[in-house]
N, C-alpha and C positions, 0 to 999 in steps of 0.2 A: 103602328110599325108598317113599313111597305112589303107589299111580297115579294122583292127580294133578301129581306130580312130575314123570311119565316125560316125555321129549320125545314129539312126534308118534312117531315112530319106533321109539322105545323101547316105546308104548302099542302100535303096530301090530303091534312084532314080538310081543313078548308076548299078544297077541290070536289071533294066527297059532297060534303054538305051545302055544296052550291053558293057558297058566300063569295069563292075566288074561280072565275073560267081561267081554262088551261093559256086559253088566246088572251087574256089579259095578262097571265103569269110572263108570257112569250113577247108581250110586246112591250112587257117592265124590261126584260131585259135584253131586247133589241136599243132600245131609249136608252137604257144606262152604258150601253156600249158607244150609242153617237155620242153622249156626254164627256165618257172618260178616253176612247181610244188612241184619241189623239194624240192623250198625253202618255199613255199607260204600251199603247200598242203591242196588244197581246194577240191579236187575232191575223192572221194569214189569210183563211177564206171565209166569208160567212156564207150561210144555209138561211137565207129570210126566208124567200119563198118558200122552200122545201119546211120549216120551222114552224110559219103561218098554215099548211097547208095539213101537217100531223096535226098540229093542236086544234084545229077546227074537226077533225075527225076523231080526236080522243073528247072532245065538249060535246058529239051527236053521241058517240056511245056512252056518255055519262048520262048525257037526256035520256038515253032510253033506258037506262037502269041498268046498264050491262057493267061487269067488274071489271075494275082495274087495275093495273101493275104494280109491280111495288115503287116503283118511282112514277110514274103515270102523272104526264105534262111538267114535269120539273125541269127547266133547259140546264144542258149542260155543255161543257165546253171539251174536247178531243183533242189532245196532242196530236199534230201533223206527223208522226211516223206509225199511228194504227191508220189504217186503209178503210175507208169510207164509201161504199157502192155511191157512185155517181159525183162524189164529191172529189176534190181536188185535194191531194197528198203529197208532199212534196219533203218529206225532212228536213225543210228549210234548206234545203239545198236547188241550186240550180240544175243541177243533174236531172230532178226530177221535176221540174219548173211547169210540166205540160203534163204529167202523170195523173189520169181520171181512172181511177182504177173499178172492175167490173166486178167485183162480190165484195161485199162486208168483211170484215175481219171478225173473231167470234166474241170479244167483247164488246163489238158497235152492233151486232146482230141482237148480241145478249140486251146491251141496252134500251133499243127497240120493243124486244120482249116485253121488258121491264117499263114501258111506258114514257121513258126518258126520250127528251127533244134535244137532237144535235144542233145546238146554234150556230156553230162552227169549228174551225183548226186554229188551233194554237201555236204559238211560235214556239223554238227551241232553238236550242245547236243542232248546227247540222248533222244529220244522221243520229242526234243527241252524243254527240263528242264535244263535251266544255261546261263548266262548269258556272258560267254567268248568261250564259245568254247572248252573245258578244260572238258567237260563232256562226248564229243566224247568215244567210246569204242576202235577206230580205231586207230586217230591220232589229235594231237592240230594243227589248221590250225593257221597261222599265220598273221600278220597284215601287208601286204606290204610298210606302211610307216614305219615303225619299227620292224623287225621280229623276236625281244625280247619282243612284247608287244601283245596283245591279239586283235583278231576281233572284240572281242563282241560276243553276242549271242541270241537265239541260233539258228538265221541265220548267222555264222560268216563265211562259207565257202562262201555264196551264194555275199558275202559285198565284200569279199575279193576277188572272181574271177574276180567279176567286175571291183574292182578299180585295180588291176593287171592286166587287159584287155586282160584278157585269153576269155570269152565269151562278147558279145556285152549287155546282162542285163541279170539278172537271177531272179528266181520264189524265197519268203522266205514267211516263214508262221510269224504273230504276235498275240502272244496273251496276252502279257505282255508289247510289246516293242521289241520286235525280229526281226523287223527288221528296225526299224528307228534306236534303239541303236549302230547295227553293222555297219549302212549305216553312222552314225554319227562318229563314230569311225576310220568307210575306209576312209572317206572324198569323198562319193556318193550319189546318191538321194535315198531314203529307202520311200514309201507309203503305210501305214495300212488306207486298201478301210475301209468304215463304215461296219458293223457287219450285213451281211447278201446280200450284193451288188455284190459279189463272192464268187459260191459254193467250198463249203467244203466238195462236195462228193469225193472221194478218198482222203481226207487228214486225216494222220493217227491220231484219236483224242488223244487230250493234256487235254485240259479245253473246253470242248462243247459251252460253253456260248461267249466265249471269242478269241476262235481260228477265224484266217481269213489271207487270201493269199494277197499277193500285190507284185508289183513288185519293182527288188535294178536296178536301170539305173546308166547312166554316166551325164544324165540333166533330166529336169521337163517336156522337150516336148516327149521323147524315156518313162516317164513314164507313160504320156499321153496317147502314144498309147498302150501302155501293157495295162493297164486299160482298152480299149476300147475292144482289143480281148480278154478278161479273165471275163469281166463284164458280168452279166445280171440272170436272175430269171432260176430256173435249180430244174425242177419235183422230181431231185434225193434226194435235199435240202431241209427239211422239213423250215429251216431258211430262208433258200431263199430269197428274198426280190424282189417283184413284182412294179418296178419301171420302171421306163422310163430312157436309158441309150443317156445323152447327147453326143454329139461329143463333147467331150473333148482336141481335139486338136485346136478345131476352137476356144476355149475360150481365148487362150493365146492371148490377144491382149495386153499384155504390159499395160495396162492401171487401177493405183489403186486408182485413184485420188478419193477421198471422203470414200474410204475403212477406215470403224471404227476396232480398234486395238485393243484388250482386253489386256494388260501384267499382270496374277496373280505375286501375289505380293509374294507366295509362290515358287513360279518357279525360281526366281532369288535372294532369300534370304539366310539362312544359310545353308552351305554342298555344293554350289556353289562354284568351282572354281574361281577366281577374275578372270585371262584371259580367262574363259570360260564366266562371265556374260560381262565382256567388248568386245568381240567378238558381243555379243548378242544385247546391246545396241548401239553398232557401226552400226546396222543392220536394227534397230530400226530409226535411224536416215537415214540410207536410203530410206527408205516406205514416211519418214516425206518431205525428195527431194523430191518423185513423187506424193505428195500429199495424202497421208493418216494422218488420226490421230490416236492418241493412247491413252491412260489412263492406270495407275495401275486398276487392279480389284483385289478381295480377293474371293480365292475359299477355304472355312471355314474347308473343308473336307476332303484334300491334306496329312492331319498329318496322318491321317486313311488309307489312299488307299494301303500300303504296306503290312499292315497286313489283311487286307478285301479280298486282291488278294489272298497271299500266303493260306488263309483259301479258297475261294472259287474254286481256283484252283487245290490247292492239293487234295479239294474231288472230284473233276469231275477227276481227273487224278486215284485216287483211283480205281472210277467206272468204269473208260476207260480202265485202264490197266489189268482190272479182266480177261478179254478177251484172255490176253495172260497165258493160264498156261500148257503149253508142250503140250496139246491133240490135237487141230486141225491144227495149222501152228507155224512156227516158231522153236526154239529149246528145243528139250527135252532134260532130264535127264536120263543115259543109266541106266538099271538094276533096278527102281525102287523097294521097298520093296511092294507100296499099291499105291491107289490113290492120297492118302494126300501126302504120301513121292515124289510122282512124280509131284504132285502142288508144293509143297515145295522146293525141289530141284531144278527146273525148273526154277522157277521165282530165289530161290538163285544168282545162278550160272549164270542165263541169263541180269538179271539187274545190274546197277551199283550204287553205293552210293549215286547220286543224288535222282535218280529215286527210290530208296528204301525208302529215306527219306523223300520222298514227297508223297509217297504211305503212309507211317506209318501217315503223320500229318493229310493229309485227312483221311482217316479210322478211326482214334481218334478223328478228329472233327464231323463226320458222327455216331459215334458210340452211344448208347441208354447211355441217363445221361446225353451225350454234346453236341447232335446237337442243340438244342434250346440255349443253351451258346456261340457256336461260330459258325456252318454253318449260322444256322437262323439268329442272329446277325450281320453277316458278309455281308448276303441280304438285309438286313435291312439301313446297313450305307452305299453300294452299291447304293440306290436308292436315300439316301443323296447328295452322289459324284456325281451322276448323275444331282440331282436339281441343283446344282452350276453351271454343264456347260448349263442347261436349263438359267437359269438366268439370268450368263451372255451373251447367244446367245441372250437374251432382249435387249441387249445392244449395243453389237460386232457383225461385221461379220465373224472377227477371233479371236482367240487365239494365244500369241505369247511367244515364252521361248527357254530355252536352249534343244534340244535332251537330254542330258546327263549331270548331272554336272560336268565330271572332262573329259578328255580325256580317249586314253585309257590306261590301266592298264598291269604293265610287267606279263608276263607268270608266275604263281604261286604265285605272290603277297597274290592272295585272296583266293584260290581254297578251301586251311583248314579255312577256316573264311566264313561259309553262310549266315550272318547275313550283314557282310559287302556288299556281293556279289548282297545279295536283295535289297541292298538302293541304286545301281547303277541303277535300274527300277525306282527310286521315281517320274521322270519327265515322265516316259510316260505310267505307270500304270495306271492313272486317267481316262486319256483316253480310254483306254481298256475297263475299267470298265464301263464307261459310253457308250461305243459302234459306240462312231463319228470317222472321220476322219479325219486322221494326216499325215504331212509327215516333215520329213528330209533332210536339204539341204546343201551344205558346206559355212558357214560365215566368215570361217578364221583360220588361226593357232594359238598355244597356243604350246609352246617352242617346233615347229615343229610337230604336230599331228592336226590332223584335228576337227574342232569345229563343232558341227550340229546343225541349229536353227530348233525349231519343232512348224511350223505351222499350226493349229488344226482349224477345221472345223463343222457346222454344221451337222446332220444327212442327208446321200446321198447330202451333196452341196461339194463335191468334185472337182468341176469344177472350184467354190472362192478360195479352198486352192491350186488349181494348177497354177490357175491366177495369187494368190500372190506371191505365190514359182517362178515363172518364170521369173515376170517380178522385183523381187530381181535379180535372176538368171542375168537376162539381165542388169542390172546395176552393177554387179558383177565380179570377172575374177576368183571367189574362186572355180568354180565347173571344170576350165579349169586344176587346179594344181594336178599333178598325181605324185604320188610313184617312186621315182628310182630302181626299183630293179635290 
């Protein structure tokens, strides 16, 4: 087993027992990136000097007999919309091409405190708007399973990097499925925590009532460890929840006997690839064999989720992105005629097509005369969608279905059809609107490409979601499959 093939627990133990140095692990990560990233194109900014210095410092502490953190010495990638002190943070947008933050976001700080080493910043859809990674202003990240296919989005760089074995884990952000969908496409584990469990301070906002940071890993135990490190209340985030953080790894007992599983009929119906459905039904059989029970349940407002999401998310994006005006930070147009011309040209030149599309849609939905008909109505439908989940969780412990209706599609196949692209998130968006946790774990292959199984839990019950996902993982071998780069 090479250093980068170890789980986080195995790597940490090897480091503590001095069978492996942190510098060796970091070197292995940079070597892997050097040999594969020309193909995968996952990274936008590298932190080679800083990472090597941090690795040497941790090795010294270990030699001195000091205690090390939960993730000490583990190489990590960070999505490029999470601010990192002294390290360029672009949101994959030309608008922020020259932006170097002067502070760390809360999760960036917590990674440092846990001893993780940030290898670099990962590619994404511009300002997290997209489901394929084709909206990046810099490059299109490719799926390690098939370099002609997308890795998913917007956290496509994060998922592809983990799948390619470049880093041990990565952080992504999930607004409507942007951790889970790329995790599904790339055959890795992606966890969207409950809204408010992980601080958003330092996450460049897309849609503030939906955005949530979470881990992308190679197995469920690793996801539990990373969540342990980054979860918790933060006074810098007004939406951060004051809840007790359990020992997530201790909950991974492998026991799901008596677990009540609901399978939303809308999640396995029309539009879902038959081979994806077949893999999900086979996963249900695994749970049955472990003593869990399941039955179908209806989530009647699912059909309105995509329209609701794109009205609300675009409206919030219109408001959040108003701060990018060419005055305070980011790219500024040269020689404007006046202030309005500065705004117009800076935003026209700095933003890509998908970002402009969503700003226009959101601005229209919030405009006088249309606010009640669109934005307000969408908020009411969001409440109905959340009630679907509340009622389902009165009867079931978790809900189960596919993460995405298909496997990864080809690069260029949907980029000119925004509606087709938006529909790829139809199974992840309802979860985001309800604010509940969900995880995507590999559950098979269809035509040689990974299929993701989505497990959805009650608010702040990540422990049950992780326990169920881990139990499934222990009975199957899908998480051990690796792409051949």
